N, C-alpha and C positions, 0 to 999 in steps of 0.2 A: 693220337693226333698231335702234331707239333704245335707248340705255343711259344710266344715270346713273353718276356716279363711284363707285368702289368704297368701301364703308363699312368700319367697323371689323370685325375678326373677331368672330363671334358666340361668346361664351364663357359657356355656362350656369353658374350658380352654385348648386350643390346642397349643402346643409349636412348633410342626413341620409344615413344609409347607404342603399344601393340597396334593401335588404330592408325598410326602415322607411318610406321616403318613398312616398306615393301618387303615381303617375305619371298625371296627368290626360290625358284624351283630347285636349284642346286647352286652351290658355290664351293670351291675348294677351301681347305682349312690348313693354313700355314701359320706357325707361331714364332716365338722368340728363338726356339731351338734351331729352326731352319736358318734364321737370320745369322745367328751366332756361328753355325757350322760353315756357312758361306763366307763370312768375314774371316774366320780362322784359316780357311783354305786360301783365300786371296792373299793373306799375309805370308803364305809359304812360297809365293812366286812360282806356282805350278804352271804346267803347260795347258791346263783346262781339259785337254783331250783325255779319254778314259785311261785310268791307271789303277792305283792301289785302292782308292775309295770305290771305284766301280767293282773291283773284285770283292770288297767287303759287302756291298749291296747285293751282288749275286749270291754270295754265301748265305746272306740272311734269308733271301727268298728260297734258296735250295733247302736250307735248314727248316724253315717254316712249313714248306710243302713236303718235306721228307723226300726230296728229289736228289739224285746223284749229281746232276749238272744243271746250272742256270746260265743262260747267255742273254745279256740285255742288249737292246738295240734302240734305234732312235724313235720308233713309235710302234703302236700295236698293229697297224696295217702291215707294215714292213715285217713284223715278226711272223705273221701268217704267210707272207710271200716267201720269206726266207725258209720257213718250214717246208713249203711246197717245193722250192728249189732243191733243198737238201734231200727230200724224198723222191727226187728225180721226176717230178711232174713236168711235163713238157707241153709246148704249144699243140693244141688239138685234143689234148687229154680232157676227160670230163671229171669234174669234181662236184659232188653232191653237197649243197648248202641249203640251209633253211630259208624259206621265203619270208619268214619273220626274223630279222636281225638288222644290225646296223649295216649299212651298205658297204662298209669296209670289208666285210667277210667275202662277198663275191668279187669285189674289186681287187682283192689281194691276189687272186688267181688269174683274174682277167689281165692283170698287169704283165703276166708272163705268157699270155696267149692261150691259157687253158680256158675251158668252157664251163662256167658255173651252171649246174643243173638244179633248178629250184624245186624244193619239196616242202609240202605243208608241215605244220607243227601240231603237237598235241594241244588240245584245248586247255588241259589242266596246267601244264608246265611251260608251254610255248617252246619246248625243245623238239627236236626232230621226231616225227612220227615214223617209227621203225618199219611199219608195214608199207608205208609209202616210199621209204628209202629202198626197201627190198625190191619194190616194183620198178624203181628207177635205175637200178644197176644194169649197165650194158657192158659189152666187151671193151668199151672205151673208158669206163670208169676206173680212175686211178686212186681216188681218195674220197673220204667222207669228212666234212668239217662239222663236228658236233658242237653247237653253241649252247652253253649252259646259261639259259636266259635268266638274268637277275639272280644268279647264284643257284638256280634250281637245277636239279638233275632230272633226266627223263623218267616218266612214269614206268616205262619199260626199263628194266635193269641195264646198267652200263655193260654188264657182261654180255648181254645179247648183241650190243653194238660191236664189241671186240670180237665176238664169235662170228658175226656177219662179215666183218672186215677180213678176218682170217680165212673164212670159207672162200671168199672171192679174191683173196690175195691182193687186197687193196689196203692203203694206209688209212689210219684214223688220226685226224688232227683234232685236238680239243681247243676250241676257241673259248677260253675261260676269261675273256676280257673283263667280265662283270663278276668274277667269282673268286677273287682272292679272299680267303677266309671262309670258303664254303667247301663242304666235304660230301662224299658219297656215304650212304648208310654203312658201308663196310669200313669206314674210318679213313679211307684214302682221300687225299685232297683232290678236288676237281682239277683236271689238267694232268694228272700223273698216270692215267690209265692207258691213254692212247700212245701212239708212237711219239708224238710231241704235243706239249701243252703250251698255250699262248696266253699271256696277260697284257693288259694295257694300263698305263699310268697317266692317261690323259686327265684333264681337269675334273671331270665328274666322278672319277673312280674313288674307291675307299681309301687308297693312298695315291698321291699324285706327284709327278716330277715335272708337271706342265705338259710335256709330251714324253713318250717313252714306252717301251714294250719289253717283254721278256719271254724267253722260251725255256721250258724245262723238259728234261728227258733223262731216262735211266740207261740210255744206250750210248756207250762210250764212242762208238764209231760215228753215230749221228752228231754227238756233241762236238767232236773234233771237226767234223765237216761244217757244222753251223758256224763255229768260230772262224774257220778259214774263209767261208763264203762272205761273212759280214765284214771282212778286212781285205778286200780286193783279191781274194783267192790266194793269199800268201800264208805261210805257216806261222809267221811271227812278224810283229811290227818292226820298222826300222830297216827293212830290206826291200829290194825291188825284184824279187824272184817269184814269178807267178806260174804255177803249173796248171791252173784252170781259171776260168772267168769267175771273178768275184765282184763285190760291190762295196761301197762305203756305207755301212749301216751302223756305224759305231755310236756309242753313248758319249757322255761328257762327265767329267769329274764334278761339275756344278750340279748336274742332275743327280749324281750319286750322293753328294752331300745332303741334298734335300731328301732323297729316297731313304737314306739311312735313318734320318730323324723321323720320317714318316713311318717306317717299319717299326720303330720303337713304340709307336702309338697305336699300332694295328690291333692289339688285343683289346684295348679300351674301345676302339671304334667298332669292332665286331659286336661287342656287348651292347653298345649304344644303338647300332643299326637294328638289332633285334628288338630293343626296347621301343624304338620309334615305330617299327611296324606293329608291335603289340598294342601300343597306344592308339594308333590309327584304327586298328581292327576293333578295339573296344569301343571307340567313339563312333564308328560308322556302322556298327553291327545292325542297327535298327533302321537303316536307310535302304529301302528296297531297290532304289535306282542306282546304287553304287555297290559293286562287287569287287573286293580286293582278291588278288590271286593268293592262294594258300601257300604257306611256307612251312617246311619242316624245320623249325628253329633249332632243333638239336644239331642239324647239319648245315643249314643255309643261313648265310648272312645277307639279308636283302640289300641290294644295291640302291634301287629306287623303290618308291611306293607305287606299284603299278596296279591299275584298276580298269574295270569295264564300267562305263557310266552311260546313262541316258541323257539326251540333250547336251552332248559334249560341248559344242561350240558356245551355246548359251551359258553353260556352267563356267567355261573358261573366261568368258567376258565378265560374268558376275564376280568371279574370283579376282580378276584384274581390277575391277572397280573398287574392290575391297582390299587392294594392295597385297594380293596373293598371286604368286606366279604358278603356272602349271605348264605342262608340255605334252603335246600329242605323241603317243607312242609310235614306234617305227611303222610307216605305211608298208603294205605288201610290196616287195621289191619288184615283182613282175609287172606292177603297174607304174613304176617309176619311168619317166621318159628315157632315162639312160639305158633301160633294158626293154621295156614294152613287149612283154611276152604273154601270150594267152595261156590260160590254164585254170583248172579247178582248185583254187586255194581258199577254201571256205573259212578256215580259222584265221589265217593271216589277213584275209579280207575283212573279217569282222573286227579284228583289232584295229585295222586302218580306219574303221568308222566309229568305234566306241572306246578305243584304248586311250587312257590318260594317265600321266605321271603327276602325282601331287608333290608338294615340296618335300625334299628328301635329304637335305643337307645334314651332315653329322652334327652341326651346331644347333639344330632345332631343339628348343626346350619343350617340355611337356605342356607348358602353358600355351605356347604357340600352336602346338598340334591341336589342343582342345579348341583354341580360337578358330583355326582353319576348319575344323569339323563342324563347328557351330555355324560358320558361314555356308558351308556345303548344305547343312540341314536347312538353313534358312532359305536357300535357293529352291530346294525341292518342296518345301512347305508352301511356297508361293504358288 
């Protein structure tokens, strides 16, 4: 597995007393290194649009994931849309997506007129249930978008998804938005097994550029097409010759400056994310009303601390009164007003009623986690 050099020890700086400070459910973590990189770039009188630093950032992601190509774009939703366009998914085509995911996943194909087909997820991993995927494939199905929920891989081996896609001659897109730093048991980085893998660098992710996304692939032809499509359909910048319809999905050098420094810290963050989950697991083990999702920490770097809890709304209110933030996990997409589709989605429906994210920021100290868990324990003892 590819690794970057170890970064500085993460040392949270908390000025207020534990009881006074509001512990957010998440917050990005930028430091002096990012400020310095931005200032140095601005001294160069650059154009700001993507150029050499963007190339460096792409190379760092490709190297870390052991991918041949990395193409960065303006956000993670667009990265999925661009992947679909490059794979020649067209209006009216069907694309299988999980009913438990951030709504960007189905929206990304809806944007180009394709039809997202919602399928329920495994209870253990919250990744697509391959049996239900198989039942949902029709003559109109052109792709499967496999979301690696919270860095987890499906209980069913990834090889079965690639074989299923191959059997039906459809594409496999890996939505690995939450999975930078997570691997399959065979050592391959999540996102590298399908035709195209997609990452997000929005504020909550393990590294962030504010907004931003990336696509990885080992297919030379696809990589060339992705680069062309993200730049108006031209073969290179600075000319106005277009032999197909493309779009402006480009990155910026300012984002790349931040991304480069964030990537330098990725190793330390992966280690800390695993430590955070382990501390929560240790502290909440004796509370029957709270169940954390299991993680194979040899492979998975947990993005958020996700859980199934009883009396969710009351617990959230109690945590807030004690200056602790939390966030409801994604509701089932079929029940969102934007889609409003009937169907038997028992697992994603259950998550919509009981799923809760606890504070998950990389800056969390062990002392804060112990404090949070004490408050949770206090609530259930009431």
